[in-house]
N, C-alpha and C positions, 0 to 999 in steps of 0.2 A: 782863670775865674770857677774852673771844676772843682779845682784842688782846693781853693780859699773856702768853697762853698761846704766841700766836705769835712776839711778839718774845722770850720766853726761848728759844723753838727756835732761833731764828737769833742769838742772844747780843748783843741791842739792849737798853739800858736806858732810853733816854729819846727823845723826839720829836725832837732834833735828829737822832740817830743814824737815825732812820727816816728823816728827810727825805733824809739824805745817801746811804742806801743806794737811795732812789728815783731818785736822779740818776745811778746807775750800772747796769751790765748785769749787776747780783747774780743767782744764779741763783733767788732765793726773791722777786723783783722782784714777779711777778704775784700772790700772796697779799696783800703791801703794798700794791700798787694798788687791790685789792679794799678791803683794809682801810682806806685814806685815801679811798676813795668814799664807805664806810660813814659815817665820820667827818664827811666833807662834806655827806650827806645828813641826818645828826643835828643839825648845825647849822642847816640849812636846815628842819628841821622838816618833811621830805619824808614821803610816805605810808608807812604801815606795810608795804603790798603792795611798794614800790620796796627797801624796806630787806629784806625778807625774801628776795627775788631774790638779793640780793647776798650775804647769808650762806648762802644754797644754794649760791651758786658757789663761795664759799670751802670751803664742807664738800666739794663736790665736787673741788674742786682737790686737798685733800689725803688724800681716799678713794681718787682713781685712783692716787696713788701710795705707798698702803699696802704695805708688804712683806706678799705672801702667805703667807709661813711665820713670819715673827717682826716683826709689826707695832710700830712704837715706840708708846709707851704715851702720850708726849706728843702724838703724830700723833694718834692714837685720841680723846685727849681733845680735841683742837682741832675735830676732824670733829664729835663729840657735842655740844659746846657751840654750836657754829656752826649745827647743825641744829636744836638745842634753842631757840635764838634765831629761827630763821626760824619754828618753830611758835608761838612765843608772838605771832608779828606778823602769821599768815595767818590768814583766815576759817576758823573752825573748823568749818563746812559745805562748805568748798571739798573737791574731789576729790584734792587733793596730800595731804591729812591721812593717809590711812589709808598711803600710800606712805611719808611721811616718817617717821611712828612707825614703822613697818617697818623703815627704814633705821636710825633710831635704838636700836631694838630689836636688830637685827643688831650694831650697833657693839657695843652692851654685852654680849653674847653672845661676840663676837670677843674682847672684854677679858677675859671671865671665862676663855676657853680659853688666852689668851696669858700667864696666870698673874701678872697685876699686880694687886696689891692684893688687896681680899675677892673670892673666887670667888662666893660664895654672893650677896653684896650685888649685885653686878653681874649675876647669873643672876635675880635680883629684879627688878631694874630692868629686864632683857629683858621679863620675862614681862608687867609692867605696861605695858610699852609696846605689847606685842603685844595683850594684851587689849583696851587702849584703841583701839587701831587695829581690834580686832574689834566692837567697839560703834559706830565708825563706817562700817562696810564692808556694804552689803547684799549678802547672796548670791546674790540673785535679780539683782542689776543689774551687780555686779561679783565674778561666781563664781570667775575666774581669781586677782583680789587675796585673795579669802576664803580660796581653798584654800591658796595661799602661804603667809599669815599663820598659817593653823592647822597646816601642816606646820611651820613653823619654832616655833610656840608648842610643838608637840610634841618637838622635838630639844632644847629647853630645858628642858623637864621631865624629859626622858630623861638630861640632862647633872645636873640637880639632884638627881636619883635617886642618883646618885654621892656625892653631899654628906650627903644627910641624907633621912628619911622616903622610902624607896626603893618601897614598895609603894604608898603613896599617890600619888607623882609619876609612877611609871609607868601607874599606871591612868589619872591624867590625861592622860598623852604618849599613851596609845592613844586615847582619847577624842578628843583632838586630830588624829591621823591619821586615823581615822575619818570625822570632820567634814570634813576635807581632801579624803578620797576621795568623799564625796558631790558634790561639784563640781569632781572630776579624775578623769575617766573614763578609761578605756583608749582609747576611740574619740577623743575630743578632744584628749587630751595625753598620748599613751603614756609618753614618756620619764618625767616627772614622776609620773605614775602609778606608774611601776615603782619610782622613788626612794622615793617614799612607802609604796608596798607593804614595800619592802625594810626601810626604817625603822619600819615596824609589826611586821614579824617580828622584827626585833631587840628591841623594847619586848616584847613578849610574851616572846621568849626570856629575859629578863632578869628579868620578873616570875615565870617558872616558877621561878628559881632561891628564889623568897620563899614563893610559894603556888600550890596547884592543878598541880604540874608536867605531868602528861599532858595535861590541857585545853589550858595554856597552848603548852605545845611543839607540840601539834598545828595549835592556832592560827597558830603561828609558823610550821609548815611550808606550811600554806596559804597564808598570806601571800607566802613567797619563790616559792612556785610561781606566784603571780599576777606577780610582778615578772619570772620567768623568760619570762613571755609577749612581755616586749618585749626583754630582752638576748638576744643571739645572739653566738655566738663568732666570726663572721664581722664583725660590726659592733664590738662592744665587749668582745673577749676577756677582759680582766684583770676588769672588772665581770660578765660572765657567771662567771667563776670565782671570784668573791668571793661570789656569790651560792650556786655549788656548794658551797662550802666552809662557808659559814652553813647551807646544807640539810644538809651531812654531820654539822655538829655539833648542830643540832637532832634529827635521828635517833641520834647517839650518847647524847644525854641522855634520848631517850625510852626507850633500851635500857636506862639505868639506873633508871627509874621503878619503884617497889615492884611495880607491876602487871606489869610486863614482867619482874620478876626472877622474881616468882611462876610467871608463864607463858613459860617457858623458850623456846618455839617463836617467841612474839612479841619476845623479845629479841633473838634470832638475827637474825629479820627485819630488826629496826630498824638491828642492827650490820651488816649485809651493805647494807643501802640508805646506811647511812653511809660505808662502804667506796666502794660505787660512785659516790656522789657526791664524795667527796675524790678518787677516779681521774680523775674527768673535768675536776675544778678542776686536776689537775697537768699535764693536756694543755697550759692556757695559762698557769698558774703555774709558768713554769720557771725555773731558777736564774739565767739570763740577764737575762729580763724583768722579774723581781720575786723577787731571793733571799729576802728576810723572809718574805713572801707565801709562796714555795715552802717555806723550812723550817719554817713555821707548819701547812701542810697536810700535810707530810710528818709532821710530829709527831703532827698528829692522826691521819693514816693509821695511824700506827704504835700509838697506844693503842687505835684500833678493832680491828685485828688482835690485839693482846694480849688484849683483854677476849673476843674471840670463840674465841681458843685455851683461854680460861680458862672457858668456858661447861661445865657439868657434862655436857650431851648432846652435845659435840663428839667425832667420831670420833679415834681416836688418831692414824691418819696426817691428818687434816686438822689437827689439834692441832699437830704438828711442824711443818707446812707454815707455818701461821699463825705462829707463834712465828719462824720465817725470815723470814716477809714482814716482822714487827713490826721486826727487827731491822735488816733492809735499810731499812727507812721511816727508823727513828730515825736509824740513821748517815748516812742522805741529809741529814736535818735538821741533825744537828751538822755534816757537811761545809758544809751551806750559811751556817751560822753562820759558820764559821770563814772561809769565801771572803767572807762579807759583811764582817767584821772587818777583814780584810785590806785591801778598796777603799775602806772607809767613811771619811767624813771627820768632823770635831769634832761637825758639825751633823746627823750621822745619827741616825735614829729608833732608840729601843731595840726590842731583840727583844721582842715579847710575849708568850713563853711562858716557863715556866720551866727553864733549861737543866740545872739539877741534876736536874729531876724526870725529864728525858729520860734522864739518864746512868744515875738510878735504875732506870728502866723498861726500858734496853735492859741495864742488868747482869741483872734479873731474867729476862730472856728468855733473855741467853746461860746462865743458872745453869740454869732450867728444862730447857732443852735438854740441856746436859751431863748431868745427872743422870737423864735419863729413860733406862733401859736398852732401852727398846724402839726408840729412834732410832738409825737406822742411820749410828754414827760410830764408829770406831776409836778407841783408847785416847789416841793422840797428839791427835786431834781435839777428844775430850772435855777433855783438859787444855788445849788452846788457848782452849776455849770459858769454861773456868774462870778463866784467866788475863783473858780479855778481861772476865768478870765482874768480877771483883775490882778491874780496873782503873777499870771505870765506876763502882762503888760509892765506890771512893776519891774518885774526881772528885764524886759526888754528895755525900759527906759534908765535903768540902772548901767544895764551893758552900753548903752548910747550915750551916757551921759556925757563923754568928751567928744560926741558926734553930734552937734546942735540941729544940723539938717536934718 
């Protein structure tokens, strides 16, 4: 199977063609030479260990050349098949087994994320490989390997939650991240500890969308704060900003929980914490450094200000100010999307928020400001605000014309 896959990618259909290529300086000569060595060892009935080494080398060669953004499905298949062949040939008590299983699982995970074939099938194969790897890893002897595999397992469960059984899979993800953190401390491995805490926070945030929102969102906040023990704006400004944005979103969600809605002071506190976190994120998520991230955080900031303006307990003067702040933030988000669209290529990532919703909310903010007679605007300014409101609501309606609800 491995030989057939390699020859297919190089457009070879028989052994004679393979021999001819081996006699030239073809760019793919190295994997073909490894395959020829494998064939020779098979014929010589050499040891399984010798064959396993060559299959591992073949897989490594293709893995090192995978496109990190759009890995070719055929190349992923070759690496997986080569590693699986190596796994069949090595002693299952070998220390190599957990690492090899982890590599195989990683590749199935990449395959699931690259969109080739059945996403669920690839994720299930990744889970099975990670679980086999854990069964063969002693956390007391190999704590770093065990923590790495548990973290990877959590990420695959999180991806599977997007496809089916979200509560069950997110709970499994949280357990895996927590197991990873038992052997991945801040003192021994701060960078990976912080990354796992961020993953844990996001899993809690997602679970909060399905059950016990207050409890799980507070757990998410705690995890994000733990991650911020490592990430600093001086060393990793964009990671630091991402965490601040995540923290802001967790606080904003807390402000929408039933208990916070009933206790107005609590909702206001959470909204102010969200605004503070978003503003910190925007110091480092600039239009030039990360236009899409900048747009998303400005959109989040606008939403937090809009909700704060519409709290029943908000003072009238503050309400007017918060609505203007919401307008400014939403407009910045829309400007950033326009800037990104003008500069982007065909492979650019999509905007990760609903632009029509942004037009709708900025339209509401313009309208609320225009009709409030206590706002210090003259007739011409109110008319201008109403024109802006109308323009944005039309844009929202156009964007949502295929979504009748």
